[in-house]
C-alpha angles and dihedrals in degrees: 000000000000115000119194111195127174091254102025146030121205137170115213121198141159101242113164123305127106096299090255090096139045128212112243114197130189137186098203129058111257099015094107094046092049091059098031110032112200095023112145099238120198123203108228110182094171092058132078091249114050094212132044138173137173111232128178115257090237093055092047091053092046096046093048090046089052091052090049091050090049097056109126103154126102092206124037100201091050089054093062105096099179106090096212091045091048093049092049091049092048086055092055089045089053093049092050091046090054091047088053091049092050091048090052093048090053092060097046 
């Protein structure tokens, strides 16, 4: 699962372990910690995501629920204050918009 938040981007997967934890991966320093304070983040330069942490499933569910309950913006892109993050997210938005357009063109 990819989660784009206005101050963090994380990828959350079930990759091994005993099913009580999930692997939270991040590409930018501090993103995992912003969402999961206290997580023991490892820097993994040989992997596709530079940062990784094992987090209990219960904590993942609670922290994401907190984020959802805290939404107070009417426009997500406008809520992203970090310029580089905003630009990256707009790139993803553009790709997804093009995908939508292609899908709609295919049914016409």
